[in-house]
Each structure stands twice: as C-alpha cells, then as structure tokens.
C-alpha positions as CSV (number, residue, x, y, z in Angstrom):
1,M,132.5,-188.7,125.3
2,Q,135.0,-185.8,126.3
3,D,138.1,-188.5,125.1
4,L,136.0,-189.4,122.2
5,L,135.8,-185.4,120.9
6,T,139.9,-184.6,122.1
7,S,141.0,-187.8,120.5
8,F,143.0,-188.5,117.1
9,T,139.1,-189.0,115.4
10,V,137.8,-185.9,115.3
11,H,140.4,-183.0,113.7
12,C,138.5,-179.9,113.4
13,S,136.9,-177.8,115.5
14,V,133.9,-177.2,113.9
15,A,133.3,-181.0,114.1
16,R,134.0,-180.9,117.6
17,E,131.8,-177.7,118.5
18,M,128.7,-179.4,116.3
19,A,129.6,-182.6,118.5
20,K,129.1,-180.1,121.6
21,F,126.3,-178.7,120.5
22,F,124.5,-182.3,119.6
23,I,125.1,-183.7,122.8
24,A,123.9,-180.7,124.7
25,I,120.7,-180.4,123.6
26,N,119.4,-184.1,123.3
27,V,120.9,-185.0,126.5
28,T,121.7,-181.0,128.5
29,S,124.8,-182.8,129.2
30,E,127.7,-181.4,128.7
31,S,130.4,-184.0,126.7
32,Y,132.2,-184.4,129.9
33,E,129.6,-185.4,132.3
34,G,128.4,-188.7,130.1
35,S,129.1,-192.0,128.9
36,L,130.2,-192.3,125.2
37,L,127.9,-196.0,125.0
38,W,125.5,-194.3,126.5
39,L,125.0,-191.1,123.8
40,L,125.3,-193.8,121.1
41,W,122.7,-195.6,122.3
42,Y,120.1,-192.7,122.7
43,V,120.5,-192.0,119.3
44,K,120.5,-195.6,118.1
45,Q,116.9,-195.8,120.1
46,C,115.7,-193.0,119.1
47,G,116.5,-193.6,115.5
48,G,119.4,-192.6,114.9
49,V,120.9,-189.1,114.2
50,K,118.8,-187.5,111.7
51,R,115.5,-188.8,113.0
52,I,116.4,-187.3,116.4
53,I,117.5,-183.8,115.5
54,S,114.8,-183.6,112.4
55,V,111.9,-181.5,113.0
56,K,109.8,-182.5,110.1
57,N,109.5,-186.3,110.2
58,G,111.7,-186.6,113.4
59,G,111.6,-186.4,117.4
60,Q,111.1,-182.8,117.2
61,E,107.6,-182.5,115.0
62,R,105.0,-182.5,116.8
63,K,103.0,-181.5,119.5
64,M,99.7,-182.2,120.5
65,K,96.4,-180.1,120.3
66,G,95.9,-178.5,124.0
67,G,98.8,-180.1,125.5
68,M,100.1,-183.0,126.4
69,M,98.9,-182.7,129.8
70,Q,95.2,-183.6,127.9
71,I,96.8,-187.7,128.3
72,S,97.0,-187.4,132.3
73,L,93.9,-185.1,132.4
74,K,91.7,-188.1,130.5
75,M,93.8,-190.7,132.6
76,A,91.9,-189.2,135.6
77,E,89.2,-188.0,134.4
78,S,88.4,-192.0,134.0
79,L,89.7,-193.1,137.0
80,G,87.9,-189.9,139.0
81,D,88.5,-190.0,142.2
82,R,90.8,-193.0,142.9
83,V,93.5,-190.3,141.7
84,K,95.4,-188.8,144.9
85,L,96.7,-184.8,143.7
86,N,99.2,-182.8,146.4
87,S,100.0,-186.6,148.0
88,P,104.0,-186.8,148.0
89,V,104.9,-190.7,148.4
90,T,107.2,-190.8,151.8
91,S,107.3,-194.5,152.3
92,I,106.6,-198.2,150.6
93,A,106.5,-201.5,152.5
94,Q,106.4,-204.8,151.2
95,S,104.9,-207.5,152.4
96,P,103.9,-211.4,151.2
97,S,100.5,-210.2,151.1
98,G,100.8,-206.5,149.1
99,V,102.3,-203.3,150.0
100,V,101.5,-200.6,152.0
101,V,101.9,-196.6,150.5
102,R,102.4,-193.8,153.3
103,T,102.1,-190.2,152.0
104,L,102.9,-187.0,153.2
105,D,99.8,-185.9,154.9
106,G,99.7,-189.2,156.6
107,Q,96.8,-191.2,154.5
108,E,97.9,-195.5,153.3
109,Y,96.7,-197.3,150.8
110,Q,97.2,-201.1,150.1
111,G,97.3,-202.5,146.6
112,S,99.3,-206.0,145.7
113,H,101.8,-203.8,143.4
114,V,103.3,-200.9,143.2
115,I,104.1,-198.9,139.7
116,M,106.6,-196.2,139.9
117,A,106.5,-194.4,136.5
118,M,109.2,-191.6,138.0
119,A,112.5,-190.6,137.2
120,P,115.6,-192.6,139.1
121,P,116.4,-190.0,141.4
122,M,112.9,-189.5,143.2
123,Q,113.1,-192.8,143.8
124,M,115.4,-192.0,146.1
125,R,113.3,-189.6,148.2
126,V,111.3,-193.1,149.6
127,H,111.6,-194.9,151.8
128,Y,111.7,-198.6,151.7
129,S,111.0,-201.3,153.6
130,P,112.6,-203.9,153.1
131,P,115.3,-201.1,151.9
132,L,116.2,-201.8,148.2
133,P,118.9,-203.9,146.8
134,P,122.3,-202.7,147.0
135,Q,123.1,-202.8,143.7
136,R,119.4,-201.0,143.0
137,N,120.5,-198.2,145.6
138,Q,123.5,-197.5,143.4
139,L,122.0,-197.4,140.2
140,L,119.7,-194.9,141.4
141,Q,122.7,-192.9,142.7
142,R,124.6,-193.0,139.6
143,M,121.3,-191.2,137.1
144,P,121.1,-187.5,138.0
145,M,118.4,-185.7,135.7
146,G,119.7,-183.2,132.4
147,S,119.2,-179.3,132.4
148,V,117.7,-177.4,130.9
149,W,115.3,-173.8,130.6
150,K,112.7,-173.6,127.9
151,C,112.0,-169.8,127.7
152,L,109.5,-168.4,125.6
153,V,109.8,-165.5,123.9
154,Y,106.2,-164.2,122.0
155,Y,105.8,-161.8,119.6
156,K,102.8,-159.4,118.2
157,E,103.4,-161.1,114.4
158,A,105.7,-164.2,113.5
159,F,108.3,-161.4,111.6
160,W,110.4,-164.5,111.2
161,R,108.4,-166.0,108.5
162,K,108.0,-162.3,106.7
163,I,111.5,-162.2,105.9
164,G,111.8,-166.1,105.3
165,Y,113.0,-167.7,108.0
166,S,111.7,-170.6,110.2
167,G,112.4,-169.5,113.2
168,A,114.5,-172.9,114.0
169,M,118.4,-171.0,115.2
170,L,121.5,-172.6,116.4
171,F,123.7,-170.9,118.4
172,T,127.8,-170.8,118.9
173,L,127.8,-172.9,122.9
174,S,130.4,-169.1,123.9
175,E,129.5,-167.3,127.0
176,D,128.0,-165.0,125.9
177,C,125.2,-166.7,124.4
178,P,122.7,-168.1,126.4
179,V,121.0,-170.1,123.8
180,V,121.5,-173.3,121.6
181,Y,118.8,-174.0,119.5
182,T,115.3,-172.4,118.8
183,I,112.1,-173.9,117.3
184,D,109.1,-171.6,116.1
185,D,106.7,-172.3,118.7
186,T,103.6,-170.3,116.4
187,K,99.8,-172.1,116.7
188,P,98.8,-173.9,113.2
189,D,96.4,-171.1,112.9
190,G,99.2,-168.2,113.5
191,Q,98.3,-167.2,116.7
192,Y,100.2,-167.0,119.5
193,P,103.9,-165.8,117.7
194,A,106.7,-167.4,120.0
195,I,110.4,-169.0,119.4
196,I,110.8,-171.5,121.8
197,G,114.7,-171.3,123.1
198,F,116.5,-174.0,125.0
199,L,119.2,-173.6,127.1
200,P,121.0,-176.5,128.4
201,A,123.8,-178.1,130.0
202,H,126.4,-175.5,131.4
203,K,124.6,-172.7,130.2
204,A,121.6,-173.6,132.2
205,R,123.6,-173.8,135.4
206,S,125.7,-170.8,134.6
207,L,122.3,-168.5,134.2
208,V,120.7,-169.4,137.5
209,N,121.8,-166.3,139.1
210,L,120.6,-163.6,136.8
211,S,116.6,-162.1,136.4
212,P,114.6,-163.1,134.6
213,D,114.5,-159.7,132.9
214,E,118.2,-160.3,132.4
215,R,118.0,-164.1,130.8
216,K,115.3,-162.3,128.1
217,Q,117.4,-159.3,127.9
218,M,120.4,-162.2,126.8
219,I,118.0,-164.1,124.3
220,I,116.2,-161.2,122.6
221,R,120.0,-159.9,121.8
222,A,120.6,-163.0,120.5
223,Y,117.4,-163.2,118.4
224,A,118.1,-159.7,116.7
225,A,121.9,-161.2,115.8
226,A,121.1,-163.6,114.4
227,L,118.0,-162.6,112.7
228,K,119.7,-159.3,111.8
229,T,116.6,-157.3,112.7
230,E,115.5,-155.0,115.7
231,E,111.5,-157.0,115.3
232,A,113.5,-159.4,117.6
233,L,114.1,-156.7,120.6
234,H,110.6,-155.7,120.9
235,P,108.7,-158.8,122.6
236,I,105.0,-159.0,124.4
237,H,105.3,-161.6,126.4
238,Y,108.1,-164.0,128.1
239,E,107.7,-167.4,129.6
240,E,110.6,-169.6,131.3
241,Y,110.8,-172.7,132.9
242,N,113.6,-174.2,134.9
243,W,113.5,-177.8,135.1
244,A,116.5,-177.8,137.9
245,G,113.9,-175.9,140.0
246,E,111.4,-178.9,139.8
247,Q,111.2,-180.1,143.8
248,Y,111.3,-183.9,143.2
249,A,112.8,-184.2,139.2
250,G,115.6,-181.6,140.0
251,G,115.9,-181.6,135.9
252,C,115.2,-182.7,132.6
253,Y,114.5,-184.0,129.3
254,T,115.8,-187.0,130.8
255,C,118.7,-189.1,133.3
256,M,122.1,-189.6,132.6
257,M,125.0,-192.1,132.6
258,P,128.7,-191.8,133.8
259,P,130.7,-193.4,132.5
260,G,130.3,-197.5,133.0
261,F,127.0,-197.2,133.8
262,L,125.6,-199.2,131.5
263,T,128.9,-202.0,131.4
264,T,127.6,-202.3,134.7
265,F,124.0,-202.0,136.2
266,R,122.7,-202.8,132.0
267,N,118.8,-203.7,132.3
268,G,119.1,-203.4,136.0
269,I,116.7,-200.1,136.1
270,R,113.7,-201.8,134.6
271,E,114.5,-205.2,136.7
272,P,111.5,-205.4,139.9
273,V,112.0,-205.7,143.0
274,G,109.7,-207.8,145.2
275,R,106.1,-205.9,144.4
276,L,108.0,-203.1,142.9
277,F,107.7,-202.9,139.0
278,F,109.4,-199.5,137.1
279,A,108.3,-197.5,134.5
280,G,109.6,-193.7,133.4
281,T,110.7,-193.0,130.2
282,E,114.6,-193.1,131.4
283,T,113.4,-197.5,131.2
284,A,112.0,-197.3,127.4
285,S,113.8,-199.7,124.7
286,Q,112.4,-196.8,122.4
287,W,112.8,-193.2,122.5
288,S,113.5,-192.9,125.9
289,G,113.3,-190.1,127.0
290,Y,110.6,-188.7,125.1
291,I,106.8,-189.0,125.9
292,N,106.9,-192.1,123.5
293,G,109.6,-193.6,125.6
294,A,107.0,-193.3,128.8
295,V,104.3,-194.7,126.9
296,Q,105.8,-197.3,126.0
297,A,107.6,-198.0,129.3
298,G,104.1,-197.6,131.6
299,E,102.3,-200.1,129.3
300,R,105.4,-202.7,129.6
301,A,105.4,-202.3,133.8
302,A,101.8,-202.4,133.1
303,K,101.6,-205.9,131.4
304,E,104.4,-206.9,133.7
305,V,102.1,-206.4,136.8
306,L,99.6,-208.6,135.1
307,H,101.8,-211.0,134.5
308,A,103.0,-211.2,137.9
309,Q,99.0,-212.1,138.9
310,G,98.4,-214.5,136.3
311,L,96.4,-212.1,133.8
312,V,99.2,-212.2,131.1
313,P,101.4,-214.3,129.8
314,K,105.2,-213.6,129.8
315,E,105.7,-212.8,126.4
316,R,103.0,-210.2,125.7
317,I,104.4,-207.8,127.7
318,W,107.1,-206.4,125.4
319,E,104.5,-206.9,122.4
320,P,104.1,-203.7,120.5
321,E,101.3,-201.7,120.2
322,A,98.3,-202.5,117.6
323,P,99.0,-200.8,114.7
324,C,96.4,-197.6,114.6
325,D,95.2,-195.7,111.5
326,D,95.1,-192.6,113.7
327,V,99.2,-192.7,114.0
328,I,101.5,-191.0,111.4
329,P,103.6,-193.5,110.0
330,E,107.6,-192.7,110.4
331,I,108.8,-192.2,107.0
332,P,112.3,-193.2,105.9
333,F,115.5,-191.3,105.2
334,T,116.8,-191.6,102.2
335,D,120.5,-191.6,102.2
336,T,123.6,-190.0,99.9
337,F,125.9,-192.0,98.6
338,M,128.3,-189.6,100.4
339,E,126.4,-189.9,103.4
340,K,125.9,-193.7,103.7
341,Y,130.1,-194.0,103.2
342,Q,131.8,-190.6,104.2
343,P,135.4,-191.1,104.6
344,S,137.6,-190.2,107.7
345,V,139.4,-187.2,107.7
346,G,142.6,-188.9,107.6
347,V,141.2,-191.1,104.0
348,F,139.5,-187.5,102.8
349,L,142.8,-185.2,103.3
350,S,144.4,-188.2,101.5
351,L,142.5,-188.1,98.7
352,V,142.7,-184.8,98.2
353,A,146.4,-185.0,97.9
354,F,146.2,-187.9,95.6
355,L,144.0,-185.8,93.5
356,A,145.5,-182.6,93.3
357,V,148.9,-184.3,91.9
358,P,147.7,-185.2,88.9
359,A,145.0,-182.4,88.5
360,G,147.8,-179.6,89.4
361,A,150.0,-181.3,86.2
362,A,147.3,-181.1,84.0
363,A,146.7,-178.0,84.7
364,G,150.2,-176.7,84.8
365,W,151.0,-178.3,80.8
366,A,147.8,-176.5,80.0
367,F,148.4,-173.4,81.0
368,L,152.6,-173.7,80.0
369,G,151.1,-175.8,77.0
370,H,149.5,-171.8,75.0
371,R,152.8,-169.8,76.4
372,L,155.5,-172.1,75.0
373,P,156.9,-171.5,72.1
374,S,156.6,-174.3,69.4
375,F,160.0,-175.6,67.5
376,R,159.0,-176.9,64.3
377,Q,162.1,-178.5,61.8
C-alpha cells in the first residue's frame, strides 16, 4: 500500500494523508504493513468505500441493544453445561475415527470434527497431531493481528450535540494527537453520554507505555481542540482497552495480510485439514473483519461439517441465509456523475488549464473592451 501512496498516482499530500487515515482506521495497520491487493479485496467485500466508512446505512451504523455478547450468551444458554469456560485448548489429535481435544486443565473431549472459530494467530498456540501441513503453518505465520485501542470518555451530558456536532471526528495522524477517529456512543435514550475514540496502528503501539491518565489527558485535550470547548476537558468517567494486551488474540479488529499473501495462499485460510474446519471472521467472504463475517463463517463451517457427515449436500455449504423481515436492509448508495467519473489528477489539471486559456482570454477581452478608446470615422 505504501508503494501506491508514494507513486505517481497520488500527487496531493492531503490525498495521501486521507489514504493513510483510511487504512489505519479500517484495518488498524500502517500503509507499509499490508498488501494493496488485500486492502482492495477488504473494501470490496464490505460493499465499497462508502459502505465501510458510513455510519448511517454503513458499516458503523448498528449496535445491539444490550451488547453483542448476547449472541454468545444466548448460544451458551441453549447449550447448557456443554460450554466449557476458562479451558484453553492445548492440543488436538486427529485419527480416522475422530478427534481428541485436550485443555490446559488436563481434560479430554472426543468428537467427530473440530471447528476452529478463532483468529489465525491463536491457532498457532495449539499442538496438532499429526502436525499441520507446511502450507497451513506458513499461512498462519503470515497473518498478524492489527493494533488498536478503544477509549470511552463519558460526560455528564452530550454537550457536543448542543453546539451542533455529531461527535464523529477525524484527526490528523501526527504524533501529538493520539486519536484518529471518534463516534458518539451515547445510548439511544440519551443515557451515558460518551465519545468512543479509536487509536489504531502505530498510535496504538506508541502509546502503550503511558499511564491510563496520561492517555486520557491527551484524548480530552484533542477533543477540546476539535470541538472548541473546554467542556471536553471535564469527563466523569474513562474506560480504555488495548486489544494487543489480550492474551490469546493479541490484537484487533482482524488479521492483516502482507504483500504476496493472497497470491500465494488464496483460499487456503478456510480449507479443512482432515477433521479440522476453520471459521472466524477472517475466513468470511463478506464483511470479513466484522461480526457479520463471523456469523457467515460460522454457518459455512457448520455446513461443511454436516456435509462431511453426509447430512448436507455440498451445494448448500455456501447457501445464503433465508430472507428475514427483522433485518434492516442495505440501501443502495446513489453516486453523482462526478463521483462515478472522477478524472485523474493529471487529467483534471489539464482540463483546468485547457479551460483557463479561453476563459482568461474572454475575461481580458471583456475587461479591455470597456477601457480601450473607440475609433470612429
């Protein structure tokens, strides 16, 4: 991605900064870390640039009342005591008749197949018998997690709304500003007024040695400068979470793919290995990196296991979900003529120069026409 930004296709420093911002906030990595092909795929499978960055009718629009954790809690409720918490898996042994999963506390569980619904770096923490194929090992080594903090600043009231702001802010990528992007996180009924800030990529790594209070002070000063009010300097509560500190995942939102990864490994990320099947948002074909992708991947992996057991035909594995009346539909975006047919920088400058010559001549003629003496016979 960095090669593109420094190439002839991007002449404007503002455009370069916006591209770096887009990369940092959407894939929590720097432009020099990821593959351009991967970024283009990532944006396309999320519906395009507008869809991925938009709050209304976009990737940032919806939150679940009561929290997304409810999905896991409701599933656990239906499964009962079959759900084992605080039991990290240490090894998986495959045989022609099934699998044996061992956990850190020494327990063993037997089954016909295993679905690994976790980020690729987490899969390297498990011992496999027989060992994973060389290509799978190489794949896992080349998918590091992104880096991001999520920081919530709570206030007595949503003062930004009173002065006409939405709470969504974009910040410079300079070293002295910790935040890159914010969203109003006030609850729909107006309770718990808050602004959630995202500190991605290099910023996330560079601020790790500061204390929570130091990070908070940097953040609220940035908010006060952007909103032009000292009310931002007086929060009533502060919460932060560094996903890089998570013991197993070690990062967020998703894995990044370096140059050459997609052309080398292609669809290997979701290819089964014997009785092992792979889910997780990284394996999704739509909205990878989001909970939408995680759900799609889980359903696809479940159907793969059912197919392996002879219960589902192969053609149903990628069958989309049935329509549901409760789902809020994606509304198509309407592009203007200029948005559809934007000229390159070179063409735009040539067009401006081409139009400037006759326009200047006409303006000069009109100006001089009022001032030159008239010669009559």
